[in-house]
C-alpha positions, 0 to 999 in steps of 0.5 A: 640210856634213853637215847639207846632205847629209843633207837632200838624201838624205832628199828623194831618198828621199821622192821615190822613195817618192812615185813608187812609190806613184803607179806602183802607183796607176796599175796598177788591179786587174782588177774581178772579178764578185762571186759570189752566194750560192746556198746557198738554191738547191742545184739551181741552183748551176751556171753556166748560161745557160738561161732557166729557170735565169736566172729561177730564180737571179734569184728566189732572189736576190730572196728572199734580199734580202727582196723576196718579191713580186719573187721570187714574180713571177719564179717564177710566170713561170718555171712558166708559161713553162717547165712542163717545166723541171727546176727546176719542183719547186724553184720550186713549193716556193720560192713557199711559202718566200716566203710563209713568210719574209714572215710574218703571219697571211695570208702563213702561211696562203697558205704552208700552202696552197702547201706542201700543194699541193706535197705533193699534186703531188710526194708521193714527192719528197724535198722533200715531207718539207721541205714537211710540216715547214714546215707544222708550223713555221707553227703552231709559230711561232703557238703561245701560252702554256699559259694562252692559246689552244691551237689552234695548239699542237694543229695543230702537234702534228698536223702534226709527227706526220704528218711523222714517220709519212709520212716516217720515212726523212727526215733531218728526222725528228730535228728534227721529234721535238724540235719535237714534244717542245716542243709536247707540253710546252706542251700537258701544262703546260696540262692540268696547270694545269687539273687542279690548279685543279679539285683546289683546288675539290675537283672531284676527278673533273675533276682526275683526268681532266685529270691522267690524260690528261697522264701517259698521253699525255705521258710525257716531260713535265718535271712528270709526277711532280707530275701523278702526285702530284696524282692520288694527292692527289685520290684521298686527297681522295675517300677523306676525303670518303667518310669524312666522309659521313653516312647511309652504313653503316660497313662500306660507308664502310670498304670505299670508303675502302680502295678509294680509298686503294689508287688513291692508293697506286698513283699514288704508287708509279708516281712511284717506279717511272717517275720515280725521278730526279725531284725529287718522288720523296721526297714520294711515298715519304713519302706511302706511308710515312704510309699504311703501304703498301710502298715499291717499288724502281725498276729499273736501266733505269728509273733510267737512262732517267729520269736521261737525261731529267732531264739533257736538260732545262734549268732556267728561268733569270732571262733565260728568265722575263724573255723570257717576259714580252716574247715571244708564244710559250711557253718550252720550255727545260724540254722533254726532248731524249731519248726517243720522243714520243707519235706516236699520240694515245691516248683522253683520260680524261673526267670522266664516265668517272671518275664511272662508275668511282666509281659502280662502286666504290660498287656494289661496296662495297654488294654486297660484304657481301650474300649472293649471290642464288640463280639462277632455277630453270627449271621442268621441262616436262610431258614431262620427269622431275620433279626435287627442285630444280625445280618442275614445269609439269604442270597439277595441276587436278582432272579433269572427272570429279572428284577431290581435285586432289592425285593421291590418291584417297580410298576410304571403307570401306562398312561401317566402318574397317579395324579392323572398326568398324561405320559410324556407331559413335563411336570413342573416342580412343586405340582401335586403330581410331582414325585419330589413332593412325596415324604418318603423317597423310593428305596432301591437303586436309581438305575432300574435297568434290568440285567441281561438274562443269563442263557444256559449253554447248549449241550454238545450234539450227540452222535447218531442221536436225534435231538429231543423235540426236533421233529415236532418243532420242524412240523410246527414250522412247516404248518405255519409256512403255507404259501399263498396263491400269488406265490404259487403263480410266481413259480415256473411252469416246470415246477407245476404238478401234474394233474390227476383224475378229472383234473386232466379235463380242465384245460386251465 
């Protein structure tokens, strides 16, 4: 009896439970409209029935679902239909985002064009910094490894620098700086590998040029200490080459060897003073000790700065190396996350410049032991007083009237020397009147023969002209030529003149 009552009680309880479930099933909950995620659309996150906003929201939903062509069609429709819409600026930027998210070389090229058009049309808008940042990201995504093509890395560095310089107050600047550090890590790695390769081939000029570019342009490079050590080793190699060269003077060799050793020591010292917490600092100290050069001590500020840089760099792990084999882009986990990257590109060091420095050192070593050549003396002019250290430009040619040409006239005694010796008398040596006994010998040439006087050439005769002075010269000559009486008697009688006047009466 008890068992029967228990079964009835269980059956009643089960019926009540089934009735409650059925009643609950009949009461359906009201269907609520699903809210769309409009986080990619901050300017349109407001419920509105405006047609331009409806098109914009529809395009944002299609962009989120990956239907990029539909999103671009809706955005272009909105821009063409409602050119004065308050969403036109964001719609223009969304067109570039659709190409950027689609990916591919052609799509990224189109996205870059859209972003640059946006910057041109809206340069003062806050979204212009976002557009410039996306342009840098386009090249960042296409970067190759350090030993491959580096054009995309160069373009990415350029665009990130433009973003930092053009929009310094943008909240995206910290992200742009970190991206710039990553890109510069890749570029510095490429230059370092090339420089080390040249050093293995003993091409020290090319190696120094590449490595100097690294340490001057990318100070935040994770292996800057290695680059500086390689620069010092290259200068050591040049010093050894000079030491083993043949055909050079020993003193010149020694001077050149010392010059290259000084450059190597400066590179090693820079490792200690700039990167005191780097892993290769001890190698730099050992090299300086081996060269018998002083080891500098870094400052506290340099230690703190480099310690923060070293702590921000992550070491490469096994997973990073495995992914580096698979993925296309470079691994940038070793890039620093602190410090200011180089925003302005300094002048690169080229191999011809290094060779010019080597030639200058060689010339300096050659000229160091030579005496300085005296400066050229400018002669004095004709109207300037003579000086003992300068020659004179006065014409010392003998005058037309004669002379010795040395400014001294020689006067001979008419009847003897100063001692009263008659002329023509032989004077023995040692006598008081001997000119050899004089203490001062005469100055001038021994040959006192006067040079012939140059007669000026006569002017050619002129036709139908009387020479000036001819008549006077002839009259004077005739006056001097007076014949004597004897000469008149010798003449023939036929040539006698006829008598005139009373002379005719004289028979003689």
